[in-house]
N, C-alpha and C positions, 0 to 999 in steps of 0.2 A: 504494500500500500504506500502511496505517496500523497503528499499534501502540497498544494500551491495556495498560499494566502496572498491575495491581491489587495493591497492597502493603498487606496487612492485618496490622497490628502484633500481635505476641504470639499468633500462630495456630499451635497444634500440630496436625499433620495428623490424628492419630487421634481428633480431635473433629469430623471432617467425615464426612458420610455416604459420600462416595466413597472414603474410606479405612477404612470398616468400622464407623463409630460407630453405636450403637444409637438415638441420638436424631436427629431430623430437623432438624439445625442448618443445613444448607447446600444446599437444593434447587437454587438457581441455580448455585452452584459445581459441584454434581454434574452438572448438564447440560453445563457447559463441559468438565468432565473427560470426559464421554461422547463429546464431539466432538474430543478431542485426546489427548495423552499425559499420563499421570499418573505422576510419579516418586515412588517409595516410600522411597528411601534418599538423600535430598537434604539436605545439611547445610551450615549456615553454618560458615565456618572459625573465626570468632571471635565470641563472644557477650558481652554482649547488644547493645543497640540501636546505640550509637555505633561499637563495633568492627565489627559485622556490616555496617552500611551503608558504613562506610569501606572495608572489604574489597571490597564490591561496586563502589564508586566507583573504586577504584584497580586492581582486578583482582589484588590481592596479599594474601598472608597477613599477619596482624598482625605477625608477627615481622619482616616486611620493611617494611610501611608504618608500623609502630611505634604505631598507634592501637589499643590493647587495653584501655584503662581509661576510666572516666567522669570522672576528675579527675587532677591531677598531671601529670608530664611526659608520660606516654603517653596523654593524651587528645587530643593534637595530633600531626600529622605532624611529624617532625623536619625542620629546614631542610636544604636540599640542600647548603648551604655553598659551598665554592670551585668546585664543579662545576656550580653553578646557572647555566643559560644565560639568555638574554633572557626566555624563558618557562619556567615550571616544567615538569618532566617530566610532571606530571599533565595538562598541556595536551594532550599527545599520546596519553595512555593512559587517560583517564577513561572511565567507562561511557557517559555521555551524549555526550561528545566523539566517541567512536567512531561513535555513531549519526549525529551531525551531519556527520562527515566522509563518511558513507555517503549523505548527501543528505537527511537527515530534519530537520524542524523539531522541536526538543526542548522539552518543557515538563514541569514538575512541580507538582502541587498537594499540598503537604505542609508541616507545621510543623517537620519534623525538623531542618533546618539551624539554625533559631533555637533550638529546644529544647536542642540540645547544642552550640551555637556551632560547628557542623560545616560551616564555610564551604566546605571541600573538596567537599562533596556537590554544590554548584552548578556545578562545573566541567563545561563543555560544554553547559550549558542555555541555550537562547534565552530562556526565559521561566520565572519562578519565582513561584508564587502561594502565599501563606500564608492559608489559608481563613478562619480566624476569630480569629487572633491569640491563641489560648489555649495555645499551646506544648504540644500533644499532648493537651489535655483536651477538645478539640472532639469532638462526636458526628458520626456519619455524616450525620445530617440537616442539620448545619451545613456539611459538606463538599459535599453533593449539589448545591446550587444553583450553587456555583462550578464544579463539574465539568460539569454539564449546560450551563451558559452557555458554557464553553470549547468544548465539542463543537459547540454550536450556531454559535458564531462561526467555527469552523474546519471546518464541514461541507463546504465547497467546496474546501478545501485538500487537496492530495495529499501523501503522504509526511510524516506527522507521527508523533511518538512521545510519548504522554502517560502520565506516571507519576502515579497517584492513590493517596494514602496515607490510610487510616482506622485508628482506634485503639480501637475499641469493646471488643475482648476484653481490653485492658490494664486492670490495676487502677488506681484503684478503679472497680468496675463502676457505670456511671452511665447506663445506658439508662433513659429515663423510665419511672416506675412505671406510667403509663397504658398503656404498651405491653403490659403483662401478662407472663405466664410461659407460653410455649408448651409447656414441659416439666413442667408441674405434675403430670401423671399418668405421667411417665416415671421409672423408677428411676435413681439415680445410678450411676456406674461401680461394679461389684460388687466389685472387688478391694480397695477401701478399707473394711475392716470396723471394727466397734467395737473389736475386739482390736488392730487396727493403730493406731487413733486413741489408745487407752490407752497403747500402747507409745511412740508419738510424744510424748504429753504427759508421759511420764516422762523424756523427753530434754530437749534444749535446742537453741537456735539461733534467730537472727533469722528471722522468717517461718515458724517451726515451729508445730505445732498449738497449743502453749501461748502462742505469741507472734506471732499473725498481725498483719496490718497495723495494726489499731487500737491496738496496743501503742505504736507510734511515731507514731501519728496520732490523738490523742484526739478523740472526737466524730465520727470518720469515718462510723460507721454511721448517725448522724443526718443527715449531709449526703448519704450514699450508702446508702440503706436496703437495697440488694441485698447489702451486705457485712455478714456477721455479726460480732459483737463477739468471738466466741471459737469454737473448734472443739473441743467436748467430746463430741459425739455424732454419729452418722451423719446425724441431722436437720440439725445445724449444717453438716456437710460438704455435704449436699444443697443447702442454701441457697447455700453458697459456689460450688459447681460450677454451680448454676442461673444465678448471676450471670455466670459466664464463658460458658456456653453461650448465654445470651440475648444477650450481646454479640456472639458469632459470628453468631447468626441476624439480629441487627440490621444487621451489616455485610453479610451475605448479601442481605438485602432491598435494600440500597443497590446491590449488584452487579446485582441483577435489574433495577432501574430504569435503571441505566447501559446495560445490554445492550438493554433495551427501547427506549431512545432511539436507540441505534445502528441497531436494526432499523427504527424509524419513519423514520429519515433515509436508509435504504437503504445504510448503511455497514457493516453487520454482516459481510456475506460477504467484504468486502475488509479486514477488521480482524483482525490477529493479537492474541490476548488471552493475556497471561501473568499467572498468579496465584501469589504467593509471600508470604513474611513475613521479618521480620528475626531471629526466633528463636521457639522454642516457649515452653512455660510449665510449670513443675513444679506439679502439683496433688496434693500429698501425697507424691510420689516423693522419696526421701531426706529425708523429714520437712521438706519445703519446700512451702508452700502459697501459690500465687498469685504467684509471681515466677520469676525466671530467673537463678539464682545459680550455676550449675554448667556444666561442659563435658560433661554427660552426654547420653545419647540423647534425653531429653525436652526439654531446653532447646535443644540444637543442631540437632535435626531440624526441618525446615520443609516445608510443602507446595510442590510445583511442578507447575503445570498449564500445558501449552502447547497452545493451540488455534491451529493454523496450517494452514488448508486447503491441501492440496496438498503439505505438508511433513511435518507431524506426523500420524502414523497415528491415525485416529479410534478411540477406545476402547482405545488402547495403554496398557500398564502396563510401566514400566521399573523393574527392581529393582536395577540397578547402583549402585555407590557413586559419588556425585558431590558436588562442592563447589558452593555457590552461585556462587562466582567463575568457575565453568566456563561460566556463561551468556554472559559477555562475548565470549570467543573463539568461542562457538557462533554468536552473532548476527553477529559479524564475518565468519565463514566464509560464512554464508548470504547476507549482503548484499554480499559482495565487498570488505570493508574489510580493510586490512592489519593483522595482529596486532601488538601492541606487545611489544618484547623484555622488558619488565619484568613482564609478566603471569605469574602463577603458575597460572592456569586453563588447562584443556584443552577443546577443542571436543567436544561430544557430539552432533554432527549425526546420526551413525549411530543413536544411541538414539532420535531423533525419528522417523526413517524405518523403523527396525527395532528396536522396543523390546526391551531385554534383550541387545543385541549388544555393548555397551561398558560400561565402568565402571572405576574405579580398584581397585588391589589392596588398598589400605587408606587411611583418612583419619586425619588428626590434627586435633583440635578444641581450642579454647582458650577459657578464661574467666578474666578478671583484674579485673573490676569489683566483684564481690561475694565471690568467693573466688579463689584462684589455682590453676587446674587446667589440665592438658593431658590429653587422652584419645586413645585409639587405637581406631578402629572398623574391624573386618574380619570377613569371612565365611569359613567353611570347611565341610567336610562334617559337622562336629560341631555347628555352631551359628552364630549371629550374635553376635559378641563386641564388648564395649566394655570397655576397661581405663581406669580413671581414676587419674591420678597427681596427688595433692593436695600443693601446696607451702605453701598458707595456707588454713586451713579457713573463713575468714570467720566464725569463732566458731560453727561447726556441728559435728555429730558425723560427721566425714568421715575415714575411715582414710587413711593415706598412699597405699595402693594398694588399689583395689577392682576386682573383675572381675564382669561380669554377662553371662549368655547371654540376650539379649533375644528370641531365638527362642521361648523358653517362659517368659520372665520379663520382659515388656516394661515393667513398672513398677519394675524394679530392686529387688526385695524380698529377693533371696538373693545375698549376696556370696560368690562362689566362689573368691576369691583363695587361701584356705588349702587348698581342695580341689584346685585345678588350678594348681599351680606351673608346669607346663609352658606353660600359656596365659599366665600372668603373664610368664614369661620371654620368650615370643614377642612379647607386646605391648610390653614394655619395650625389646626389641631394635629393634622397628619405630620406636618413639618416638626412640630414640637415633640411628638411621640418618637419620630425617627431620630431627632437630635439627641434626645435623652437616651435612647437605646445605643446609639453610636458612641456617645461619651462614656457610657457605662462599660463599653467593651474596648475603649481606646487604649492602646499600649502606652500612650504618652500622657493621657489625661489633659490634652491641650486641644482646643478648637483652633485650627489654623486661621479661620476667619478673623478671630480676635487678634491674632498675631499680625496679620496683614493690616488691619485697621490701625493698630498701634504703630506700625512702621510707616504709616502715611497713606495707605491705600494700594490698589492694584498696581503692579509694576509698570505697565505700559502707559498709564495715564497719570499716575500720581506725580510724575516728574514733568508733566506738560502744562500744569495749570498756569504758571506765569506766562509762558510762551503763547498758550492758547488765548488767554485773556487779552494779551497784546494784539494778537491776530484779529480777535473779534472787534476790538476798537479800530484797528486799521481798516477793517472792511465795513465800517459803519454800523456795528452792532454793539455799542457800548452797554446797552441795557442787559444783554446776556452776560457780558463780563462782570457787570455789577452784581448780577444775580449769583454767579458762581463764587465770586469773592465773598459775598455775604454768606453763602451756604458753607463754604469750606474755610473761610477766614484768611485774611491776608498774611497772617503769620505762617500759614502752611504753603505759601507760594514757593515753589522751588523748581 
């Protein structure tokens, strides 16, 4: 048996054909989905990149492994201290280590560990390959020869697990211009209207419609011509979303060539293929364009496709609520490996064999690198709910408590917190019960959220307040600067 895990950075599921997208972004992924089980409510516990993959590596919530930020104290696992044995606890509980104990030769082709100095990601790997040394800026065509060569060199080896990571949907959009635009004749998502853009531009926030990436990265559109300088019109948004969708299609082409090579070598029928991501991407939702700043439905939900002949029901669709960290105990159960006591995940083997038969009552999701939020996601007869509790806005227009019914408002345009206090109370009660349970089982007894707030806030935005307020004044929006300074205090400007 062989495993191929395809990890496409920054991939939101609703931009894939198999999840209902109107553009043909993913023909190869769609074919894999038709041969396996597709999960529709699959969420990372902690976003974005470093927290998400650290959770997958350890099998733990960020509140337990403590990696929830991109800088500061909580960008690294805390030392185990006096209880540290000859080998770290991660030696026995890591994602790749679990597979190696089950008899698999483990390899990863990814720049992730270097990009974030996330050396814990390598735990349990036999082999680590950094494809181009560009720290996440490489394109799929630069990863492809490394991946194909690895498969060729290991075609006669049984029992391997290969993780391959590509980044093409991640900003800045850098697919070569000669690739063209397969979506030139396809309309952009209809929900984002000119009225919505105008309302967003009247607001504020890093990566908002008025302050997209070129604001902090001058000259970006010259280096990456698929990125517009500004989003003032639907035409600007179309260029922006075309850049994202072209990145998905470029990654999908790469998947097609990998699968094609497996078929040529006669390995395809004996290869389990997993497709997922580290987080989604806000594309206008909550006035955030092209980044992953929140703990909402859009940033936290990721695709999960499991093609496992004889195990995963072909064409199956599972709608249950699952964490990405549930993958580790699922693989362990199927491969006969012993689960680790520190894991927070739960096996969903029954969901592979009989989709829709299992799932959690609710999920708690976290973001602490761009803003500080925890959210609660649950379903009932009235809708599919997500409640967002914001502790630090990351200098965006985020209310302390927001509530959305994503069953009929998937882009989170109508905050129902004032209209549905009953659902707000229900969500907050779930959050409180989860928090109490996690703190009671925490190996450190520390909530990393409180550490980050004491250190000044989320890494990416806490250091931007003075610069951003100056920018707001220079662009004729002094009232927004006054608001932020009143909210966070001039003594905290840095």
